[in-house]
BADRENNU-796903 format. One record per residue (C-alpha): chain; residue in three letters; residue number from 0; x, y, z. Coordinates in nm, 2 decimals. Example, Ala and Ser with C-alpha at 12.3 -4.5 7.8 and 13.67 -1.06 7.14 Angstrom:
<pts>
- A_ALA_0_1.23_-0.45_0.78
- A_SER_1_1.37_-0.11_0.71
</pts>
This chain:
<pts>
- A_MET_0_2.82_4.69_-0.76
- A_ARG_1_2.63_4.43_-0.97
- A_ARG_2_2.37_4.24_-0.76
- A_ARG_3_2.37_3.85_-0.79
- A_ARG_4_2.06_3.68_-0.88
- A_SER_5_1.94_3.40_-0.67
- A_PRO_6_1.96_3.05_-0.84
- A_ALA_7_1.59_3.01_-0.75
- A_ARG_8_1.49_3.22_-1.03
- A_TRP_9_1.60_2.95_-1.29
- A_LEU_10_1.57_2.63_-1.05
- A_ALA_11_1.18_2.70_-1.00
- A_PRO_12_1.08_2.70_-1.35
- A_LEU_13_1.31_2.37_-1.38
- A_ALA_14_1.14_2.21_-1.12
- A_LEU_15_0.81_2.27_-1.24
- A_VAL_16_0.91_2.13_-1.59
- A_ALA_17_1.07_1.84_-1.40
- A_CYS_18_0.71_1.76_-1.22
- A_ALA_19_0.52_1.81_-1.52
- A_VAL_20_0.73_1.55_-1.71
- A_ALA_21_0.69_1.30_-1.43
- A_VAL_22_0.33_1.35_-1.39
- A_TYR_23_0.28_1.32_-1.77
- A_SER_24_0.49_0.98_-1.75
- A_ILE_25_0.28_0.84_-1.49
- A_VAL_26_-0.04_0.92_-1.63
- A_ASN_27_0.07_0.79_-1.99
- A_ASN_28_0.18_0.47_-1.84
- A_GLY_29_-0.16_0.44_-1.65
- A_LEU_30_-0.35_0.50_-1.96
- A_GLY_31_-0.14_0.25_-2.17
- A_ALA_32_-0.20_-0.01_-1.93
- A_GLY_33_-0.57_-0.02_-2.02
- A_ASP_34_-0.51_-0.21_-2.34
- A_ALA_35_-0.59_-0.56_-2.27
- A_LYS_36_-0.41_-0.70_-2.58
- A_THR_37_-0.07_-0.62_-2.42
- A_THR_38_0.10_-0.94_-2.31
- A_PRO_39_0.33_-0.95_-2.00
- A_SER_40_0.69_-1.05_-2.07
- A_ALA_41_0.86_-1.37_-1.95
- A_THR_42_1.00_-1.20_-1.66
- A_THR_43_0.73_-1.06_-1.41
- A_THR_44_0.77_-0.90_-1.09
- A_SER_45_0.58_-1.03_-0.78
- A_HIS_46_0.37_-0.69_-0.75
- A_ARG_47_0.20_-0.74_-1.08
- A_THR_48_-0.01_-1.07_-1.00
- A_GLY_49_0.14_-1.18_-0.66
- A_THR_50_0.12_-1.53_-0.79
- A_THR_51_0.42_-1.53_-1.06
- A_SER_52_0.77_-1.52_-1.01
- A_LYS_53_1.09_-1.49_-1.26
- A_ARG_54_1.13_-1.77_-1.49
- A_SER_55_1.41_-1.87_-1.71
- A_LYS_56_1.38_-1.94_-2.08
- A_GLY_57_1.45_-2.30_-2.01
- A_THR_58_1.17_-2.33_-1.74
- A_LYS_59_0.84_-2.45_-1.85
- A_ARG_60_0.51_-2.37_-1.69
- A_ARG_61_0.32_-2.66_-1.50
- A_SER_62_0.02_-2.71_-1.72
- A_GLY_63_-0.16_-2.91_-1.47
- A_ARG_64_-0.19_-2.64_-1.22
- A_ALA_65_-0.46_-2.37_-1.24
- A_ARG_66_-0.35_-2.01_-1.20
- A_THR_67_-0.56_-1.78_-0.98
- A_TYR_68_-0.54_-1.43_-0.88
- A_THR_69_-0.65_-1.28_-0.53
- A_VAL_70_-0.85_-0.96_-0.55
- A_LYS_71_-0.68_-0.66_-0.38
- A_SER_72_-0.86_-0.35_-0.25
- A_GLY_73_-0.95_-0.12_-0.55
- A_ASP_74_-0.90_-0.39_-0.82
- A_THR_75_-1.16_-0.43_-1.11
- A_LEU_76_-1.18_-0.69_-1.38
- A_SER_77_-1.02_-0.49_-1.64
- A_SER_78_-0.71_-0.41_-1.41
- A_ILE_79_-0.69_-0.78_-1.32
- A_ALA_80_-0.70_-0.86_-1.70
- A_VAL_81_-0.40_-0.62_-1.76
- A_LYS_82_-0.21_-0.75_-1.48
- A_SER_83_-0.23_-1.08_-1.58
- A_GLY_84_-0.21_-1.03_-1.95
- A_LEU_85_-0.56_-1.19_-2.03
- A_THR_86_-0.85_-1.03_-2.22
- A_LEU_87_-1.14_-0.93_-2.02
- A_GLU_88_-1.36_-1.17_-2.22
- A_ARG_89_-1.13_-1.46_-2.13
- A_ILE_90_-1.15_-1.39_-1.74
- A_GLN_91_-1.53_-1.39_-1.79
- A_GLN_92_-1.53_-1.72_-1.96
- A_LEU_93_-1.32_-1.88_-1.70
- A_ASN_94_-1.54_-1.73_-1.42
- A_PRO_95_-1.91_-1.72_-1.56
- A_LYS_96_-2.04_-1.66_-1.21
- A_LEU_97_-1.82_-1.39_-1.12
- A_ASP_98_-2.01_-1.05_-1.10
- A_SER_99_-1.76_-0.76_-1.20
- A_GLN_100_-1.98_-0.50_-0.98
- A_SER_101_-1.93_-0.71_-0.65
- A_LEU_102_-1.57_-0.81_-0.63
- A_GLN_103_-1.43_-0.86_-0.27
- A_THR_104_-1.10_-0.81_-0.14
- A_GLY_105_-0.94_-1.15_-0.10
- A_GLN_106_-1.17_-1.33_-0.35
- A_ARG_107_-1.00_-1.57_-0.59
- A_VAL_108_-1.03_-1.52_-0.98
- A_LYS_109_-0.95_-1.81_-1.20
- A_LEU_110_-0.69_-1.74_-1.48
- A_SER_111_-0.65_-2.05_-1.63
- A_PRO_112_-0.87_-2.37_-1.67
</pts>
């Protein structure tokens, strides 16, 4: 009589490979987000900046209204730059008195003049 092998013998390595791929994808996306030269698409989600919403192609942005970002826990100037699609230098130009080492939760950062 032949003994039947447990499916765990091949499911466990398969699960390990799936976890490794998931971790790689998450880390790769996180490292790729550090490139400040990337620009956000016209359609943004609310978790990216908290201040933008979905826009259709025909909708124009109000140029008279200044954009700001409210600092959340764990934010850095470079992460704000990535989320907003601006360069770090541009954020520093718009906020000359802003100290990157002392960002406070709830603090407002100017993203447009």
